[in-house]
N, C-alpha and C positions, 0 to 999 in steps of 0.2 A: 116440535110440540108447541102447543099454545098454553097460555097461562092457566095454571090449575091442573093440567093433565099430568099424570104420572106415567112413566114408561119403564119397561124392563127390556133390556137388550139381550139378544142371544146370538152367538157366533157358532158356525159349523166349521170345524177344522179337520184337515186331513192328517195323514201320518207324518208329514214332513216337519213340523206342522205348518200347513199353508191354509189361509183363510179361503174356505169354499163358499160360504154363504153367511148372510146376516139377516136378522129380522127383529122386529120389536112388537111388543104388546103394549098398547097405549090405552089407558083407562080415562076416557073423557067424561064418563058418567058412571054412577054406581052400578047400573045393570048392563053396561056396554063395554066391550073391549074392541079395540081397533087393531087389526094387523097392519103394520106400517113398515116401510123401508125394507121390503123383501128384496134381497139382492143375491144373485148367484154369480160367482166369478165368471167372466165372459168365456174363458177357455174351458169351463166345466158345464156350460149350459147344454141341455138336451140329454143329460145323463140321469135325470130323475131326481137330482138333488133339490130342486125347487119343491117338488111334491113331498119329498122326505122332510124338508125344513118346515113346510106348511103343516104337515101332519103332526110334527113335534110341537109346533106352536098351538095347534088345536088341542092337543092333549094337555098342554100346560094351561091353556085358557079354561079348560073344563075344571081345573082345580080351584079356580077363583070363586069364592063364595058370593052368591048374589048376582053373578053375571048371567044374563039371560040370552044375550045375542052378541054376535061378532059382526063387525063392519070392516070394509076396506074400500080403497079407491084404486082404480087401475086405469091406465091410459087406454083409450079406445083403440089405438093403433097397435096394441100388444095382444094379438089373438091367442098366442100361446099361453099367456098368463090368464086371460079370460077363460080359456078352455080349462085350465087347471083349477081355477077357483070354482067354476061351474061344476066340475067333477067332484069337488070337495063339498058341494052342497050350498054354495053361495049363489044368490040370484040377484039380478038387477033390482034396485029399489028406486026411490025418488031421485029425480035428476040432481046431479052435482052442480054447484054454482058455476064450475068451469066446464063448458061443453065437451072438452077433450077428455074429460075424466068420467068414468062410469062408477057410480056408487053401488056396492054389492053388500049383501047381508045374509046371515044365516043364524038359525037358532042354535044355542049350545045343546049338544046331545049329551045328556047325563046318563044314558043307558049303557 
């Protein structure tokens, strides 16, 4: 996080309980939330847990009053994550300062 940002962290745990995934909602501005640090345990990837975690974060994000859009950054060499975020309604936006990262954004669906 950068100075002034507030973040809420979420963990996805299994029955064991083992940590399956982790993600954060960071609020850098009044009307913006950023999905950050989305991680799925390496041995659990490809099972749909990333999609489940992101949907849960999107649901949580929609409960924030005054937030109009969601943003995230994803490494360009991670086509699986880019495909997931695109399927969830995120689209590429203005270039990120670091060329290896793609900035993505979507509007909050309140319906």
